[in-house]
ROBAFI-206177 format. One line per 10 residues: number of its first residue (from 0); for each residue x, y, z of C-alpha. Coordinates in steps of 0.1 Angstrom, whole numbers, plus 2048, in hexadecimal, padded with zeros to 3 digits. Example, Ala and Ser with C-alpha at 12.3 -4.5 7.8 and 13.67 -1.06 7.14 Angstrom:
% ROBAFI-206177
0> 87B:7D3:84E ~ 889:7F5:847;
***
This chain:
% ROBAFI-206177
0> F54:7EC:BFF ~ F4A:7CB:BEF ~ F6B:7BC:BFA ~ F65:7C6:C1E ~ F42:7B7:C1C ~ F51:797:C0F ~ F6B:796:C2A ~ F52:79C:C46 ~ F3A:783:C37 ~ F55:768:C37;
10> F5E:76F:C5B ~ F3A:76E:C65 ~ F34:74D:C53 ~ F53:73D:C62 ~ F4A:74A:C85 ~ F26:73B:C83 ~ F32:719:C78 ~ F13:706:C82 ~ EFA:71D:C71 ~ F11:720:C52;
20> F13:6FA:C4F ~ EEE:6F5:C53 ~ EE6:711:C3B ~ EFF:703:C21 ~ EF1:6E0:C25 ~ ECD:6EA:C20 ~ ED4:701:C02 ~ EEB:6E8:BF1 ~ ED1:6CC:BF5 ~ EB5:6E2:BE8;
30> ECA:6EF:BCB ~ ED7:6CC:BC2 ~ EB3:6BF:BC1 ~ EA9:6DD:BAC ~ EC5:6D8:B93 ~ EBE:6B3:B8E ~ E99:6B8:B8A ~ E9E:6D6:B73 ~ EB5:6C1:B5D ~ E9B:6A5:B5D;
40> E7F:6BE:B54 ~ E94:6CF:B39 ~ E9D:6AD:B2A ~ E79:6A3:B27 ~ E6E:6C5:B1B ~ E87:6C8:AFF ~ E82:6A6:AEF ~ E86:6A5:AC9 ~ E91:6CA:AC7 ~ EB1:6C2:AB5;
50> EA1:6BC:A93 ~ EA7:6D8:A7B ~ E84:6D7:A6D ~ E73:6D2:A8E ~ E59:6EE:A88 ~ E4C:6DD:A68 ~ E4B:6B9:A74 ~ E2A:6A9:A7F ~ E1C:687:A88 ~ DFB:67E:A78;
60> DE1:673:A92 ~ DBD:668:A8C ~ DA3:66F:AA7 ~ D85:658:AA5 ~ D61:661:AAD ~ D65:652:AD0 ~ D82:66A:AD7 ~ D9E:650:AD5 ~ DBD:65B:AC3 ~ DD1:644:AAC;
70> DF4:64B:A9E ~ DFA:629:A8F ~ DEB:62C:A6C ~ DEB:619:A4C ~ E0A:622:A38 ~ DF6:627:A18 ~ DE9:648:A25 ~ E0B:657:A1F ~ E06:656:9F9 ~ DE3:665:9FC;
80> DF0:682:A12 ~ E0D:68A:9FA ~ DF6:689:9DC ~ DD9:69D:9EA ~ DEA:6B9:9FF ~ E02:6D1:9EF ~ E0B:6E0:A10 ~ E1E:6C1:A19 ~ E43:6BF:A10 ~ E46:69A:A18;
90> E36:67D:A2B ~ E4C:664:A3D ~ E41:641:A47 ~ E51:630:A65 ~ E49:60E:A73 ~ E5B:60B:A95 ~ E67:5EA:AA3 ~ E55:5D3:A8A ~ E77:5C8:A7C ~ E85:5BA:A9D;
100> E98:599:A98 ~ EBA:588:A96 ~ ED7:59E:A89 ~ EF4:589:A7D ~ F15:58A:A69 ~ F1E:565:A65 ~ F42:56B:A59 ~ F49:57F:A79 ~ F36:566:A8F ~ F1F:582:A9B;
110> EFA:57B:AA3 ~ EE3:58D:ABC ~ EBF:597:ABF ~ EB6:5BB:ABB ~ E94:5CB:AC2 ~ E99:5EF:AB9 ~ E96:5EB:A93 ~ E7F:602:A7F ~ E74:605:A5A ~ E75:629:A4F;
120> E71:63E:A2F ~ E8D:640:A17 ~ E94:665:A1E ~ E8C:662:A43 ~ EAD:672:A4D ~ EA7:690:A36 ~ E88:697:A4A ~ E96:690:A6C ~ EB8:69F:A76 ~ EC9:682:A87;
130> EEF:687:A88 ~ EFF:672:A6C ~ F23:667:A72 ~ F29:654:A52 ~ F18:651:A30 ~ EF9:662:A22 ~ EDE:64E:A35 ~ ECA:649:A16 ~ EB0:62D:A19 ~ EA0:630:9F7;
140> EAD:60E:9EC ~ E99:5F0:9FA ~ EB4:5DD:A0D ~ EC7:5F9:A1D ~ ECB:602:A42 ~ ED8:61F:A58 ~ EE6:614:A7A ~ EF0:626:A99 ~ F15:62A:AA2 ~ F10:612:AC0;
150> F02:5F7:AA8 ~ F1F:5FD:A90 ~ F38:5F7:AAB ~ F25:5D8:AB6 ~ F25:5CA:A93 ~ F47:5D5:A85 ~ F5B:5E1:AA3 ~ F73:5FC:A98 ~ F6F:5F5:A73 ~ F5B:60D:A5D;
160> F37:5FF:A5A ~ F2E:614:A3B ~ F26:5FE:A1D ~ F27:5DE:A30 ~ F0A:5C6:A35 ~ EF9:5B1:A50 ~ EDE:597:A50 ~ EBC:59C:A62 ~ EA5:57F:A6A ~ E82:588:A75;
170> E5E:583:A6C ~ E66:58E:A48 ~ E80:572:A44 ~ EA6:574:A41 ~ EB2:592:A2D ~ ED2:5A5:A27 ~ ED4:5CB:A2C ~ EF0:5E3:A21 ~ EFA:600:A38 ~ EF7:622:A27;
180> EFD:637:A46 ~ F09:636:A6A ~ EF9:64E:A83 ~ F0C:661:A9D ~ EFF:65C:AC0 ~ EDA:661:ABF ~ ED2:67E:AD8 ~ EC4:674:AF9 ~ EA6:68B:AF3 ~ E98:677:AD5;
190> E77:664:AD4 ~ E81:653:AB4 ~ E9A:63A:AC0 ~ EA5:61C:AAC ~ EC7:60B:AA8 ~ EBF:600:A84 ~ EAA:612:A6B ~ EA0:5FE:A4C ~ E91:60A:A2C ~ E6B:606:A2C;
200> E6D:601:A06 ~ E7A:5DE:A0E ~ E57:5D4:A17 ~ E48:5E0:9F6 ~ E53:5BF:9E6 ~ E39:5A6:9F0 ~ E53:58A:9F1 ~ E66:59D:A0C ~ E48:59E:A23 ~ E4A:578:A27;
210> E24:574:A28 ~ E1F:592:A3F ~ E09:5A5:A27 ~ DFD:5BC:A43 ~ E20:5CC:A40 ~ E1A:5DA:A1D ~ E28:5FE:A1F ~ E0E:60A:A06 ~ DF1:5F7:A16 ~ DD2:606:A25;
220> DC7:5E9:A3B ~ DE0:5E7:A58 ~ DE9:605:A6F ~ E0D:5FE:A78 ~ E1F:61E:A6D ~ E24:641:A7A ~ E1F:65C:A60 ~ E36:67A:A64 ~ E2F:698:A4E ~ E46:6B4:A45;
230> E32:6D3:A3B ~ E3D:6EF:A24 ~ E4B:70E:A36 ~ E30:725:A44 ~ E13:70B:A42 ~ DFB:70C:A60 ~ DF7:6E9:A6D ~ DD4:6EF:A7B ~ DC6:6FA:A59 ~ DD8:6DD:A48;
240> DC9:6C4:A61 ~ DA6:6D2:A5A ~ DAB:6CD:A35 ~ DB6:6A9:A3B ~ D98:6A2:A51 ~ D80:6B0:A37 ~ D90:69B:A1C ~ D8F:67A:A2F ~ D6B:67F:A3B ~ D60:67B:A17;
250> D67:656:A1A ~ D4C:63E:A26 ~ D4C:638:A4B ~ D65:653:A52 ~ D4E:670:A5B ~ D56:670:A80 ~ D7D:671:A7E ~ D93:68F:A83 ~ DB7:693:A76 ~ DCF:6A4:A8D;
260> DF3:6AD:A86 ~ E08:6A9:AA6 ~ E26:6C1:AA5 ~ E48:6B1:AAC ~ E4C:6C5:ACC ~ E2C:6B5:ADA ~ E35:690:AD3 ~ E46:68C:AF5 ~ E30:69E:B0E ~ E12:6A9:AFA;
270> DFF:6CA:AFB ~ DF1:6C5:B1E ~ DEC:6AB:B38 ~ DCC:69F:B29 ~ DD8:6A0:B05 ~ DC6:683:AF3 ~ DE3:67D:ADB ~ DFD:662:AE4 ~ E1E:66E:AF2 ~ E3F:65F:AFB;
280> E42:66F:B1D ~ E2C:67B:B39 ~ E25:6A0:B3C ~ E15:69B:B5E ~ E34:68B:B6C ~ E4A:6A7:B5E ~ E34:6C1:B6D ~ E35:6AF:B8F ~ E5B:6AE:B8E ~ E5C:6D3:B84;
290> E46:6DC:BA1 ~ E5A:6C6:BB8 ~ E7A:6D8:BAD ~ E6C:6FA:BB5 ~ E5C:6EF:BD6 ~ E7C:6DF:BE4 ~ E90:6FD:BDA ~ E76:713:BEB ~ E79:6FD:C0A ~ E9F:701:C0A;
300> E9D:727:C07 ~ E82:72A:C22 ~ E98:715:C38 ~ EB4:72D:C32 ~ E9E:74B:C3B ~ E94:73B:C5B ~ EB8:732:C64 ~ EC2:756:C5B ~ EA8:764:C72 ~ EB5:74E:C8E;
310> ED9:75A:C88 ~ ED0:77F:C85 ~ EC4:77E:CA9 ~ EE8:777:CB4 ~ EF4:794:C9F ~ EDE:7B0:CAC ~ EFC:7C1:CBD ~ F0E:7C2:C9B ~ EF0:7D2:C8B ~ EEC:7EB:CA7;
320> F10:7F5:CA6 ~ F0F:7FA:C80 ~ EF1:810:C85 ~ F01:824:CA1 ~ F20:829:C8C ~ F0B:838:C71 ~ F03:81C:C59 ~ EE1:81F:C48 ~ EC9:802:C44 ~ ED3:7FB:C20;
330> EF8:7F8:C2A ~ EEF:7DF:C46 ~ ED9:7CB:C2D ~ EF5:7CA:C13 ~ F0C:7B7:C2C ~ EF1:79C:C30 ~ EEB:79B:C0B ~ F0F:793:C04 ~ F0F:777:C1E ~ EF0:768:C0E;
340> F00:76C:BEB ~ F20:75B:BF7 ~ F0C:73E:C06 ~ EF7:73A:BE7 ~ F15:73B:BCF ~ F27:721:BE4 ~ F09:70A:BE7 ~ F02:70D:BC2 ~ F26:703:BBA ~ F23:6E5:BD1;
350> F01:6DC:BC2 ~ F0F:6DD:B9E ~ F2C:6C8:BA9 ~ F14:6AF:BB9 ~ EFF:6AC:B99 ~ F1D:6A2:B84 ~ F2C:68B:B9F ~ F0A:67A:BA6 ~ EFF:677:B82 ~ EFF:651:B83;
360> EEA:651:BA3 ~ ED2:66A:B94 ~ ECD:654:B76 ~ EC6:636:B8D ~ EAD:649:BA1 ~ E9A:659:B83 ~ E9D:63A:B6E ~ EA9:64D:B50 ~ EC6:663:B45 ~ EC3:689:B48;
370> ED1:6A3:B30 ~ EEB:6B7:B45 ~ EEF:6CE:B27 ~ ECF:6DF:B35 ~ EE5:6EE:B50 ~ EF9:700:B35 ~ EDA:711:B25 ~ EDA:737:B27 ~ EB7:737:B35 ~ EC3:721:B52;
380> EDF:739:B5B ~ EC8:756:B58 ~ EB0:744:B70 ~ ECC:73C:B89 ~ EDA:75F:B89 ~ EB7:76D:B8E ~ EB1:754:BAA ~ ED1:75B:BBD ~ ECC:780:BB9 ~ EA8:77F:BC5;
390> EB0:76A:BE3 ~ ECE:77F:BED ~ EB9:79F:BEA ~ E9C:790:BFE ~ EB4:786:C1A ~ EC2:7A9:C1C ~ E9F:7B8:C1C ~ E97:7A6:C3C ~ EB5:7B7:C4E ~ EAC:7D8:C3E;
400> E89:7D7:C4C ~ E97:7CC:C6E ~ EB1:7E8:C6E ~ E98:803:C63 ~ E84:7FD:C83 ~ EA0:80C:C98 ~ E9C:830:CA3 ~ EB4:847:CB2 ~ EAA:83E:CD6 ~ EAA:818:CD1;
410> ECA:80F:CBF ~ ED8:7FD:CDD ~ EBB:7EB:CED ~ EA6:7E3:CCF ~ E9A:7BF:CCB ~ E84:7B2:CAE ~ E61:7AA:CB7 ~ E51:7A0:C96 ~ E57:787:C7B ~ E4C:767:C8E;
420> E2C:764:C7B ~ E3F:765:C5A ~ E58:74C:C66 ~ E3E:734:C73 ~ E2A:737:C53 ~ E49:72E:C3F ~ E4E:70F:C55 ~ E2A:705:C4F ~ E30:709:C2A ~ E4F:6F3:C2B;
430> E3D:6D7:C3E ~ E1E:6D8:C28 ~ E34:6D0:C0B ~ E48:6B6:C1E ~ E29:6A4:C2B ~ E19:6A5:C09 ~ E37:695:BF9 ~ E3A:67B:C15 ~ E15:671:C11 ~ E17:671:BEB;
440> E35:659:BEE ~ E22:641:C05 ~ E03:642:BEE ~ E18:63B:BCF ~ E28:61E:BE1 ~ E05:611:BEB ~ DF9:613:BC7 ~ E18:602:BBA ~ E15:5E6:BD4 ~ DF0:5E2:BCB;
450> DF7:5DE:BA6 ~ E14:5C6:BAC ~ E01:5AF:BC4 ~ DDE:5AF:BB5 ~ DD2:58E:BA7 ~ DDA:58F:B82 ~ DC4:572:B78 ~ DE2:55E:B6F ~ E01:54E:B7F ~ E24:55B:B76;
460> E38:547:B90 ~ E54:530:B85 ~ E4E:53A:B61 ~ E6D:53D:B4B ~ E69:54C:B29 ~ E82:544:B0C ~ E82:55B:AEE ~ E7A:548:ACE ~ E92:546:AB1 ~ E92:560:A96;
470> EA2:54A:A7C ~ E92:528:A76 ~ E9C:51F:A53 ~ E8A:502:A42 ~ E71:4EB:A54 ~ E6A:506:A6E ~ E4A:4F5:A7B ~ E5C:4D4:A80 ~ E79:4E5:A93 ~ E61:4F7:AAA;
480> E4D:4D8:AB2 ~ E6D:4C4:AB7 ~ E7C:4DE:ACF ~ E5C:4DF:AE4 ~ E5C:4B8:AE5 ~ E80:4B8:AF2 ~ E79:4D1:B0D ~ E5A:4BE:B18 ~ E6F:49F:B1E ~ E85:4B1:B38;
490> E7A:4A8:B5C ~ E80:4CC:B68 ~ E68:4DA:B4E ~ E46:4D7:B5E ~ E32:4E9:B42 ~ E39:4F9:B20 ~ E26:510:B09 ~ E2F:524:AEA ~ E20:545:AE0 ~ E25:566:ACD;
500> E16:57A:AE9 ~ E1F:57C:B0E ~ E10:58E:B2C ~ E21:5AF:B32 ~ E2D:5B2:B0E ~ E0F:5C2:AFC ~ DFB:5AF:AE2 ~ E04:5A0:AC0 ~ DED:5B9:AAE ~ DCB:5C9:AAF;
510> DAF:5C2:A97 ~ D8E:5D1:A8F ~ D71:5C4:A7A ~ D69:5A9:A93 ~ D43:5A7:A99 ~ D27:58F:AA4 ~ D16:57E:A88 ~ CFD:59B:A86 ~ D13:5BA:A88 ~ D09:5D9:A9B;
520> D13:5FE:A96 ~ D29:5FD:AB5 ~ D3E:5E2:AA5 ~ D4C:5F8:A8B ~ D66:60B:AA0 ~ D6D:5EE:AB8 ~ D90:5DE:AB7 ~ D9D:5BF:ACA ~ DBF:5B7:AD7 ~ DCC:597:AC7;
530> DE3:57D:AD6 ~ DF1:55D:AC6 ~ DF5:53F:ADD ~ DF7:519:ADC ~ DE1:4FF:AED ~ DF6:4FF:B0D ~ DF9:525:B13 ~ DDA:528:B2A ~ DE4:50A:B3E ~ E07:516:B44;
540> DFC:539:B4F ~ DDF:52B:B63 ~ DC6:541:B51 ~ DA3:535:B59 ~ D8B:52B:B3D ~ D69:538:B47 ~ D56:525:B2C ~ D5E:50E:B0E ~ D80:4FF:B09 ~ DA4:507:B00;
550> DB3:501:ADD ~ DBB:4DE:AD3 ~ DDE:4D4:AC6 ~ DD0:4CF:AA3 ~ DC1:4F3:AA4 ~ DE2:501:AAE ~ DF3:4EF:A91 ~ DD9:4FC:A79 ~ DDA:520:A85 ~ DBC:536:A89;
560> DB5:53A:A64 ~ DB6:514:A5E ~ DA2:50A:A7D ~ D8B:528:A7D ~ D8C:527:AA3 ~ D94:542:ABD ~ D90:54B:AE2 ~ D84:56B:AF2 ~ D88:57A:B15 ~ D69:584:B29;
570> D6C:5A9:B1E ~ D6C:59F:AF9 ~ D4E:588:AFE ~ D3B:5A5:B0E ~ D46:5BD:AF2 ~ D39:5A4:AD8 ~ D17:5A5:AE9 ~ D17:584:AFC ~ D07:585:B1E ~ D1E:56C:B2E;
580> D3D:556:B26 ~ D26:538:B23 ~ D11:54A:B09 ~ D30:552:AF4 ~ D41:530:AF4 ~ D3A:51D:AD5 ~ D2B:53B:AC2 ~ D36:548:AA0 ~ D43:56B:A9A ~ D4F:57D:A7B;
590> D71:58B:A74 ~ D6D:59E:A54 ~ D5C:585:A3C ~ D69:566:A4F ~ D57:553:A6A ~ D68:547:A89 ~ D5C:532:AA6 ~ D62:53D:ACA ~ D71:51D:AD9 ~ D73:52B:AFC;
600> D71:54A:B13 ~ D8E:552:B2B ~ D8D:566:B4A ~ D96:58B:B48 ~ DBA:588:B53 ~ DD2:5A6:B54 ~ DE6:5A1:B35 ~ DF8:5C2:B3B ~ DFF:5D5:B5B ~ DE3:5E2:B71;
610> DEA:605:B62 ~ DD7:5F9:B44 ~ DB3:5EE:B42 ~ DAB:5CB:B36 ~ DA4:5CD:B11 ~ D8C:5B7:AFD ~ DA5:59C:AF2 ~ DA3:57F:AD9 ~ DBB:562:ADB ~ DC5:550:ABA;
620> DD3:52D:AB7 ~ DF5:528:AA7 ~ E16:517:AAE ~ E26:537:ABB ~ E4C:53B:AB7 ~ E53:55C:AC8 ~ E54:550:AEC ~ E56:52F:AFE ~ E47:530:B22 ~ E54:515:B39;
630> E4A:50B:B5D ~ E6C:501:B6A ~ E78:4F0:B8A ~ E8B:50B:B9E ~ EA5:4F1:BAB ~ EC5:4EF:B97 ~ EBA:50C:B82 ~ EDD:515:B75 ~ EE2:4F2:B69 ~ EBF:4F0:B5A;
640> EC4:511:B48 ~ EE5:503:B38 ~ ED1:4E5:B2C ~ EB6:4FC:B1D ~ ED0:511:B0C ~ EE2:4F3:AFD ~ EC1:4E5:AF0 ~ EB7:507:AE1 ~ ED8:50D:ACF ~ ED7:4E9:AC2;
650> EB4:4ED:AB5 ~ EB8:510:AA7 ~ EDD:515:A9E ~ EE7:53A:A99 ~ ECC:547:AB0 ~ ED7:555:AD2 ~ EC7:546:AF2 ~ EB5:561:B06 ~ E9D:55D:B22 ~ E8D:56F:B40;
660> E76:567:B5D ~ E52:571:B57 ~ E4B:581:B79 ~ E6A:598:B75 ~ E5D:5A3:B52 ~ E3A:5AA:B5F ~ E47:5BE:B7C ~ E5D:5D2:B64 ~ E3D:5E3:B58 ~ E3D:5F6:B78;
670> E60:603:B75 ~ E55:627:B6D ~ E3E:627:B8C ~ E5A:619:BA2 ~ E71:635:B96 ~ E56:64E:B9E ~ E53:63F:BC1 ~ E78:640:BC6 ~ E7A:664:BBB ~ E5E:66F:BD2;
680> E6E:65C:BEF ~ E8F:66E:BEA ~ E7D:690:BE5 ~ E6A:689:C05 ~ E89:682:C19 ~ E9A:6A1:C0C ~ E7C:6B7:C12 ~ E77:6AB:C36 ~ E9D:6AE:C3C ~ E9E:6D2:C2F;
690> E7E:6DB:C41 ~ E8C:6CE:C62 ~ EAB:6E3:C5D ~ E93:701:C5C ~ E81:6F5:C7A ~ EA2:6F0:C8C ~ EAA:715:C84 ~ E89:721:C90 ~ E8C:70D:CB0 ~ EAF:71C:CB6;
700> EA0:73E:CB0 ~ E86:738:CCA ~ E9F:72B:CE3 ~ EB5:749:CDD ~ E98:761:CE1 ~ E8C:751:D01 ~ EAD:74B:D12 ~ EA5:763:D2F ~ E82:754:D33 ~ E8F:731:D34;
710> EAA:73A:D4D ~ E90:74B:D64 ~ E79:72D:D62 ~ E94:715:D6B ~ EA0:72B:D88 ~ E7C:72B:D95 ~ E7B:704:D93 ~ E6E:6FB:D71 ~ E78:6D8:D67 ~ E88:6CE:D46;
720> E67:6BF:D3B ~ E56:6E1:D3F ~ E71:6F2:D2B ~ E6F:6D8:D0F ~ E49:6DD:D0D ~ E4E:702:D0C ~ E65:700:CEE ~ E54:6E4:CDA ~ E2F:6EB:CDD ~ E2E:707:CC4;
730> E42:6F4:CAB ~ E2D:6D4:CAE ~ E0E:6EB:CA9 ~ E1E:6F8:C89 ~ E23:6D5:C7B ~ DFF:6CC:C85 ~ DF3:6EA:C71 ~ E08:6DE:C54 ~ DF9:6BB:C57 ~ DD6:6CA:C56;
740> DDE:6DE:C37 ~ DF2:6C3:C25 ~ DD9:6A6:C29 ~ DBD:6B4:C12 ~ DD7:6C0:BF8 ~ DE8:69E:BF7 ~ DC6:68D:BF6 ~ DBC:6A1:BD7 ~ DDD:69D:BC5 ~ DDF:677:BCB;
750> DBA:672:BC3 ~ DC0:683:BA2 ~ DE0:66F:B9C ~ DCE:64E:BA3 ~ DB2:657:B8C ~ DC9:64D:B6E ~ DCA:629:B7A ~ DAD:612:B71 ~ DB4:5FD:B91 ~ DBA:613:BB0;
760> DC7:60B:BD2 ~ DB3:628:BE1 ~ DBE:640:BFB ~ DC2:632:C1E ~ DBD:648:C3D ~ DDA:635:C4D ~ DF1:641:C31 ~ DE9:665:C3A ~ DEC:65E:C5F ~ E0E:64D:C5A;
770> E1B:66B:C46 ~ E0F:683:C61 ~ E1D:66F:C7E ~ E3F:66A:C6E ~ E42:690:C67 ~ E37:699:C8B ~ E51:681:C99 ~ E6D:68F:C83 ~ E63:6B3:C8C ~ E61:6AB:CB1;
780> E83:69B:CB0 ~ E92:6B9:C9E ~ E83:6D3:CB6 ~ E8A:6BC:CD3 ~ EB0:6BF:CCE ~ EAE:6E5:CD4 ~ E95:6E1:CF0 ~ EAC:6C9:D02 ~ EC9:6E1:CFE ~ EB4:6FC:D0E;
790> EA8:6E5:D2A ~ ECB:6D9:D33 ~ EDB:6FC:D31 ~ EE8:70D:D51 ~ ECE:729:D5A ~ EEA:73E:D6A ~ EFB:740:D48 ~ EDA:74C:D38 ~ ED5:767:D53 ~ EF9:773:D51;
800> EF6:775:D2B ~ ED7:78B:D2E;
***
């Protein structure tokens, strides 16, 4: 019996080639989108789940009285936690990315800059289950390192890296590290990603810190480490966190803090959308993508149902004959179930093939790799089998309900009269989703354009940034000054500044304990973003000085501690209690026990992207060496860059020459938003395409159903325009209803989305109008093809057919 059903199903699908092709296209597109987004969601949802002790690993977070959460804590707390709480198996300190610098092996003539370098606990790899290819990954000795397999290949090629050494030049000087372990490929779904892991015990020796005493791994003053705790089996984290909170509240000034232990499985997406604790990913984005996957799949299946309804009309004689010959409703329905099953299996196969063939394109669209292993999970296959089974059953039920309406006297002349309301409701459902996605895409683009084109309070045009040297050797100050002097003498260099901070690249550090001369209670928890610049920085970036003056060359040479001068932005001046920039300029403030003078107040410029609020910021004078910012003549740029490279390599031998253009770097902050916009655009195109396929099917259904009526109207003199209006008016009305429903839903969703941005483009009525008009035009064109076909048909053929 099943074989006969399959044979008849194949014949039917081949006979109705157009409907089969459209059905197959719609289902394949819907399933392909679903599979891609499912893999993306599964990738994000399963981050960090490969660690063997994942259920016992937590990140320590401190929630201040103002509700702000902090996960960068003084490393000295690790010793206190281990000593005071027996429920802790171990506490690991990790300081990410503070070791970035120049990696070199002189005898192999290898030298390159590396940013992904972290200092971690000696037994870090006993707590976290990273795959180890070679060695024991023991970092208990001070000058030891564990590197990734990619880094091993970069340094030593095919040779075994275990036991070999490399040099690292960074803020802690030039030091040699011996490799004790080589990691296998770090899983894609890991939030802890570094190419080089160094022993944090290296920093316990004061001489190794090179004057950076803030980096004391046992210190209590600077919060630069994450603390990861491994609890004993069976310990409840909530109770342990309460004990920690009670313990620390005994210390002076700590009565309003709360300790929270953030489980490993919440590091990436958090507990909820409004989780106050920092995360590596965005739960809201993942939920949006999950909803998009379900909705587009729903659109594809609704499209299939509508097309099936249109095709069933042409098969009424087949259904009648089956009933006349004794088939019951269930047997008739089974035939259509098998056809649906066959189409779904074929479209699923094509969708799977598409996912693997288009993996590179998918990565380009999403902006990140996806874990295709998610498509091999048992839960996924259970979901797919259930989905295919349910859809096949639902399609068969429609025919069963239709066939059950036949009675003994009406087998031959029965025609279906119901179902239009359901079909039209499904079309409205499709277009509500499609219009919502289109409008959301336009609003995301508006917000992105607004952020990229808003006045930043500074100028980034023609600015070339050269990375400073990591290895200076002796007479470092003289080398830096000499290099700047040589660059200033080139005619194509129209301006030059050095700094340790740059717009778009965070701040140098944050500091608290900065108060007016008479401190206030609100000063206790206030911190300030700190940036180190020279006397030319503000001029080069065209940042306006609202009051006072910039630093002098002498103050830059002395540094902030020697000159006791600093500058503040307008937000910092207000935070310190000054009524205006003029009132702040020239005044003294306290930083701990030291007194500093405010040399000047700068305008509140957007140091970071417009996704971030402008923070109270303090600028410190120093001869920065991390970055050189140059205003360069754009003519003969290639030749000028070659000159700059030669000068740099001559001034700082052994340091690679690296540069970028400032406007490109600043725009890169919006890369995630651009990817979101791109994804929504593609989703909008797919949803409207699939929805129009459904509309095409419903229009074809209407034309088939009204063939006799159209023929009679044309015989009686109706023009093609009248016939087109007859067919299209109902469908245009459906799309208009969809627009009315979609507008408030899209408005609410996008208003909620924009609420996360401190600087908003707002919602324009023209954006909604454009989305609605575009959808109406596409829908009219889709229905119009069927209407034209009916208008141009020969009425005699219609009458003869009837």
